[in-house]
C-alpha positions in Angstrom: -22.9 -4.9 -11.2 -21.0 -2.5 -13.2 -17.9 -3.6 -15.0 -14.8 -2.0 -13.6 -12.8 -3.5 -16.5 -14.7 -2.8 -19.9 -12.5 -4.2 -22.5 -10.5 -7.5 -23.0 -6.9 -6.9 -22.2 -6.0 -9.6 -24.9 -8.1 -8.4 -27.9 -9.8 -5.3 -27.0 -13.3 -6.4 -27.4 -16.0 -5.1 -25.2 -16.5 -7.4 -22.2 -19.9 -8.7 -21.2 -21.1 -10.3 -18.0 -21.5 -14.0 -17.7 -22.4 -16.4 -15.0 -19.4 -18.8 -14.3 -20.2 -21.8 -12.0 -18.7 -21.3 -8.5 -17.5 -17.7 -9.1 -20.8 -15.7 -9.9 -21.0 -13.1 -12.5 -17.5 -12.6 -14.1 -16.5 -10.3 -17.0 -16.4 -12.3 -20.3 -14.8 -11.8 -23.7 -17.1 -13.1 -26.5 -14.3 -12.9 -29.0 -11.6 -14.8 -27.0 -14.4 -16.8 -25.3 -12.4 -16.3 -22.0 -13.4 -15.1 -18.7 -11.5 -12.0 -17.6 -11.3 -11.8 -14.0 -11.2 -8.2 -12.6 -7.7 -6.5 -12.7 -6.6 -4.2 -10.1 -3.5 -2.4 -8.8 -1.3 -3.6 -5.9 0.6 -1.4 -3.5 2.5 -1.7 -0.3 2.2 0.7 2.7 4.9 0.6 5.4 5.0 1.5 9.1 8.7 2.2 9.3 10.2 1.9 12.7 13.6 3.3 13.9 15.1 0.2 15.8 17.3 2.6 17.8 14.4 4.9 19.1 11.2 2.9 18.5 9.9 5.9 16.6 7.7 5.7 13.6 8.2 7.7 10.3 5.3 9.6 8.8 5.6 11.6 5.7 3.7 14.4 4.0 3.5 14.1 0.1 1.9 16.0 -2.8 1.3 19.3 -1.0 -1.2 17.7 1.5 -1.0 18.9 4.9 -1.5 15.6 6.9 1.0 12.7 7.7 0.7 9.3 6.0 2.8 6.1 5.7 5.4 5.5 3.1 3.8 3.7 0.4 4.1 2.7 -3.3 3.0 0.5 -6.1 4.4 -3.1 -6.7 5.9 -3.4 -10.1 4.7 -6.0 -12.5 6.5 -9.4 -11.6 7.9 -8.1 -8.2 7.2 -9.6 -4.8 5.4 -7.3 -2.5 8.2 -7.8 0.0 10.8 -6.6 -2.5 8.6 -3.6 -3.2 8.7 -2.7 0.6 12.5 -2.6 0.4 12.7 -0.9 -2.8 10.0 1.8 -1.9 11.6 2.6 1.5 15.2 3.0 -0.3 13.8 5.1 -3.0 11.6 7.5 -1.0 13.9 7.7 2.0 17.3 6.4 1.3 17.1 3.9 4.2 17.6 0.3 4.3 14.9 -2.0 5.6 16.7 -4.6 7.8 13.7 -6.7 8.3 10.0 -6.7 7.5 6.8 -8.2 8.7 3.5 -8.5 6.8 0.6 -7.1 8.7 -2.8 -7.2 6.5 -4.3 -6.1 3.3 -7.3 -3.9 2.5 -8.8 -3.0 -0.9 -8.8 0.7 -1.5 -11.9 1.5 -3.9 -11.0 5.0 -5.0 -7.7 3.8 -6.7 -8.8 0.3 -7.5 -5.8 -1.0 -5.5 -5.1 -3.9 -3.0 -2.9 -2.2 -0.3 -0.6 -4.5 1.4 0.6 -3.4 4.8 4.0 -4.2 6.3 6.0 -3.0 9.2 9.6 -2.4 8.2 12.5 -1.8 10.7 15.4 0.5 9.9 18.6 0.5 12.1 18.4 4.2 12.6 17.9 7.4 10.6 21.3 8.1 9.7 20.7 7.2 6.0 17.5 9.4 5.9 17.7 11.4 2.5 14.2 11.8 1.2 13.7 12.2 -2.4 11.4 14.6 -4.3 8.2 12.3 -3.5 8.3 13.3 0.1 7.5 17.1 0.9 8.3 16.6 4.7 8.7 13.9 7.3 8.9 13.5 11.0 9.6 10.6 13.3 6.9 10.2 16.1 6.6 8.0 19.2 3.9 5.4 18.8 1.2 7.5 20.7 2.0 10.6 18.7 2.1 8.8 15.4 -1.5 7.7 16.1 -2.5 11.3 16.9 -0.8 12.8 13.9 -1.6 10.4 10.9 -4.4 11.6 8.6 -7.5 10.5 10.5 -10.0 8.3 8.7 -7.3 7.3 6.2 -6.4 3.7 5.1 -2.9 4.7 6.6 -4.4 5.4 10.0 -6.4 2.2 9.8 -3.1 0.1 9.2 -1.2 2.2 11.9 -3.9 1.9 14.6 -4.4 -1.9 14.0 -0.6 -2.3 14.3 -0.4 -0.3 17.6 -3.5 -2.0 19.0 -2.1 -5.4 18.4 1.3 -4.4 19.9 -0.7 -3.0 22.9 0.6 0.6 22.4 -1.9 3.0 23.7 
């Protein structure tokens, strides 16, 4: 097992691997004499639904040609639900009227636990995307499924949501 976290966040000492009963091999700081459980990022990803039309918002970011879901990192000390509302407001200008938790999945490339939610907005009248969004489009559920970046975590979240909702 390769250590993801190589140094103690408290003292900076190099971590070693040590057996912890009931937990298996866990990073350990010999200087602090403490086990240091692996740390990772936490982010939220949202299936944004227009309550008026039933359409789903997909966005393009960072010069990439494919569509994804609105997403962002959870700030230290912030509840994931608050991050959902904040990120939608920051990136789109819209207000999430209600949210519902869907599922989580660990995303290895960025060492991030992704927490997926469905967020409902009244309509698109508040839509004012910030500089993080290159472009956006509202899609019917079936067209959202066809247009989201295939093979992505965003597609996995969207397809699972649509499958559970019984939408194509």
